[in-house]
C-alpha positions in Angstrom: -2.3 -46.8 -30.4 -0.9 -46.0 -33.8 2.0 -47.8 -35.2 4.5 -45.5 -37.0 7.4 -46.6 -39.1 10.9 -45.4 -38.7 13.6 -45.8 -41.3 17.1 -47.1 -40.9 18.2 -43.7 -41.9 18.1 -42.7 -38.3 21.5 -44.2 -37.7 22.7 -45.5 -41.0 26.2 -45.1 -42.6 27.3 -42.5 -40.2 24.4 -40.2 -40.5 21.7 -39.1 -38.1 18.2 -38.0 -39.0 16.0 -35.8 -36.9 12.3 -36.3 -37.5 9.0 -34.8 -36.3 6.4 -37.1 -34.8 4.7 -36.9 -38.2 7.8 -38.7 -39.5 9.1 -35.9 -41.7 12.9 -35.6 -41.8 14.1 -32.2 -40.5 17.8 -32.7 -41.0 20.5 -35.2 -41.7 24.2 -34.7 -41.0 27.4 -36.8 -40.8 28.3 -38.3 -37.4 31.1 -40.8 -38.0 31.7 -44.3 -39.2 29.5 -46.4 -37.0 27.3 -44.4 -34.7 25.6 -46.7 -32.2 22.9 -45.8 -29.6 22.1 -42.1 -29.6 22.5 -40.9 -26.0 20.5 -38.6 -23.7 20.1 -35.0 -24.7 20.9 -32.4 -22.0 19.0 -29.4 -23.5 19.6 -25.9 -22.3 18.3 -22.6 -23.9 21.8 -22.0 -25.1 22.9 -25.4 -26.3 20.9 -28.5 -27.0 23.3 -31.5 -27.5 23.1 -35.1 -28.3 25.9 -37.6 -27.4 26.6 -40.3 -30.1 28.9 -43.2 -29.3 30.8 -44.3 -32.4 31.7 -48.0 -32.2 34.1 -48.1 -35.2 35.8 -44.8 -34.6 36.1 -45.6 -30.9 34.8 -42.2 -29.8 31.9 -40.5 -28.0 31.0 -37.3 -29.7 28.8 -34.4 -28.5 26.9 -32.9 -31.4 25.0 -29.6 -31.4 21.5 -29.8 -32.7 21.6 -26.1 -33.5 24.8 -26.1 -35.7 24.6 -29.7 -36.7 28.3 -30.2 -36.0 30.5 -31.9 -33.5 31.3 -29.8 -30.4 33.6 -32.1 -28.6 34.8 -35.7 -28.8 36.7 -38.1 -26.5 38.2 -41.5 -27.1 36.0 -44.5 -25.9 37.0 -47.8 -27.6 34.0 -49.7 -29.0 31.6 -47.0 -27.7 28.1 -48.4 -27.7 25.4 -47.1 -25.3 25.1 -44.3 -22.9 23.2 -42.9 -19.8 23.1 -39.4 -18.6 23.0 -38.0 -15.1 21.5 -34.5 -15.4 22.3 -33.5 -11.8 26.0 -34.1 -12.2 26.3 -33.5 -15.9 27.9 -36.8 -16.4 27.6 -39.4 -19.2 28.3 -43.0 -18.8 29.3 -44.8 -22.1 29.6 -48.6 -22.4 32.4 -50.2 -24.3 30.9 -53.1 -26.2 32.8 -56.4 -25.7 35.4 -54.7 -23.5 33.7 -55.0 -20.1 34.2 -51.4 -19.2 32.2 -48.2 -18.8 33.7 -44.8 -19.3 32.6 -41.8 -17.2 32.5 -38.5 -19.1 31.7 -35.1 -17.7 30.1 -32.4 -20.0 30.2 -28.6 -19.6 26.6 -27.8 -20.6 27.5 -24.2 -21.4 30.3 -25.0 -23.9 29.7 -28.7 -24.7 33.2 -29.7 -23.9 33.6 -33.4 -22.8 36.2 -34.5 -20.3 37.1 -38.2 -19.6 36.7 -39.3 -16.0 36.9 -42.7 -14.3 36.8 -46.1 -16.0 34.4 -48.6 -14.4 35.3 -52.3 -14.9 32.4 -54.7 -15.3 32.5 -58.5 -14.9 33.7 -60.5 -17.9 31.4 -63.4 -17.2 28.4 -61.3 -18.3 29.8 -60.6 -21.7 30.5 -57.1 -23.1 28.6 -54.2 -21.6 25.5 -53.3 -23.6 22.6 -51.1 -22.5 23.0 -48.7 -19.6 20.3 -47.4 -17.2 20.6 -44.9 -14.4 18.4 -45.1 -11.3 16.0 -42.2 -10.7 18.1 -40.9 -7.8 21.3 -41.1 -9.8 23.1 -43.3 -7.3 23.1 -46.5 -9.2 24.0 -47.5 -12.8 22.8 -50.7 -14.3 24.9 -52.2 -17.1 23.2 -55.0 -19.0 25.7 -57.6 -20.3 25.6 -59.3 -23.7 24.8 -62.5 -21.9 21.8 -60.8 -20.3 23.0 -60.4 -16.8 23.2 -57.1 -15.0 26.2 -55.3 -13.5 25.0 -53.1 -10.6 27.3 -50.1 -10.1 27.4 -48.1 -6.9 28.4 -44.7 -8.4 29.6 -43.4 -5.0 32.4 -46.0 -5.0 32.2 -47.4 -8.6 32.0 -50.8 -7.0 30.3 -53.5 -9.1 27.9 -56.3 -8.0 27.1 -58.9 -10.6 23.7 -60.6 -11.1 23.7 -63.4 -13.5 20.8 -64.0 -15.9 18.9 -67.2 -15.0 18.8 -68.0 -18.7 22.5 -68.5 -18.6 22.8 -69.8 -22.2 21.0 -66.8 -23.7 22.4 -63.7 -25.4 20.5 -60.5 -24.9 19.1 -58.3 -27.6 17.4 -55.2 -26.1 16.6 -53.9 -22.6 14.3 -51.3 -21.2 13.7 -49.7 -17.7 10.4 -48.6 -16.3 10.1 -44.8 -15.7 10.1 -45.3 -11.9 13.3 -47.4 -12.1 11.8 -50.4 -10.4 12.2 -53.0 -13.2 14.5 -53.7 -16.1 13.3 -55.9 -18.9 15.7 -57.9 -21.1 14.8 -59.7 -24.3 17.0 -62.7 -25.1 17.9 -65.4 -27.6 16.0 -68.0 -25.6 12.8 -66.4 -26.9 11.9 -64.9 -23.5 11.9 -61.6 -21.7 13.6 -61.5 -18.3 12.4 -59.2 -15.5 15.0 -57.7 -13.2 13.8 -56.1 -9.9 16.0 -53.2 -8.9 14.7 -53.1 -5.3 16.3 -56.5 -4.6 18.7 -56.6 -7.5 17.4 -60.0 -8.6 15.9 -61.6 -11.7 12.4 -62.9 -11.2 9.8 -63.7 -13.8 10.6 -64.9 -17.3 7.9 -63.8 -19.8 7.5 -66.5 -22.5 5.4 -67.2 -25.6 7.5 -65.3 -28.2 9.2 -66.5 -31.4 12.0 -64.1 -31.5 11.6 -61.1 -29.2 13.9 -58.2 -30.0 13.0 -54.5 -29.5 11.2 -53.6 -26.3 10.0 -50.3 -24.8 7.9 -49.2 -21.8 5.0 -46.7 -22.0 5.6 -43.3 -20.4 3.2 -44.1 -17.5 5.1 -47.4 -16.8 2.1 -49.6 -17.1 2.8 -51.3 -20.4 5.8 -53.1 -21.9 5.8 -53.4 -25.7 7.7 -56.4 -27.2 8.5 -56.6 -30.9 8.5 -60.2 -32.0 9.3 -61.2 -35.5 8.1 -64.7 -36.5 9.5 -64.9 -40.0 11.0 -62.6 -42.7 7.5 -61.5 -43.7 5.6 -61.5 -40.4 5.9 -59.8 -37.0 3.8 -59.1 -33.9 3.9 -56.5 -31.2 2.9 -57.7 -27.7 1.5 -55.6 -24.9 2.4 -56.7 -21.4 1.2 -55.5 -18.0 4.2 -54.4 -15.9 2.2 -54.9 -12.8 1.6 -58.6 -13.4 4.3 -59.3 -16.1 1.7 -61.1 -18.2 0.7 -60.6 -21.9 -2.5 -58.6 -22.3 -2.7 -58.4 -26.1 -0.9 -58.3 -29.4 -1.3 -56.8 -32.9 0.3 -57.7 -36.2 3.0 -55.6 -37.9 3.4 -57.7 -41.0 4.7 -54.7 -43.0 7.9 -54.8 -40.9 10.1 -57.7 -41.9 12.6 -58.5 -39.2 11.1 -56.1 -36.7 13.9 -54.8 -34.5 13.7 -51.5 -32.5 10.7 -50.0 -30.7 10.1 -46.6 -29.2 7.0 -45.0 -27.8 6.3 -41.3 -27.9 6.1 -39.3 -24.6 2.3 -39.0 -24.8 2.1 -42.8 -25.2 -0.2 -42.6 -28.2 2.2 -43.6 -31.0 4.7 -46.5 -31.2 7.5 -46.3 -33.7 9.1 -49.6 -35.0 12.1 -50.2 -37.2 13.3 -53.3 -39.0 16.6 -54.2 -40.6 15.4 -56.0 -43.7 17.2 -55.1 -46.9 14.1 -54.0 -48.6 12.1 -52.2 -45.9 12.2 -49.6 -43.1 
């Protein structure tokens, strides 16, 4: 597997960069004051869009990749992460530190956003962070800042809370396997927790890291990649079998100080990593 490098330009100072897999920047345009996690992209022949939650502005804006401009925007205080249900044309946007999730419908022909219901999560899990939708679209998983999981039944918007067994830990990143069977959560106790969606319970804790941060799952669901920075000048990326939840290997990424985010390409051949060091990308 090749290790590519991504720059902080991707979401830096209110701008978004679109790049080819060869890492060449295609376009950069203004998005807002503090764009957080770029959301799912419902692409149609007429209108490819990307949803961008803006934490500082308190909005979720739908941007056209064709015109590179905002199409529609709605108010979502402390907007952070999103999930998209393609069958119902519905976005779900978490409100960081506010224990709420906002439902937003989108007209895929015009790009107009419309606010829907507000889902209240449980305060004991900290603010809502990353969101994941089950493959059948019936369940939304909202990972809390404390690392626990809010399980939302989207038929009723009722919430079941599952606490993280590492109760003193704060979470960093989370990733779901393509089949929706597991959610992995990296935390400040230097471990990665495994959440089983079939039983809605936490099981294995994967250990042996110094400071695990960014995590991502291979397209075939067989491998979890965990970015672990050991110092300001050293980092490693671990490969973990999702079948056994055990470490199968690692390789150094010393050129990335403070390794943070990870993303693997759809063909599974290239892994992109980012850092937030003041002198690197």
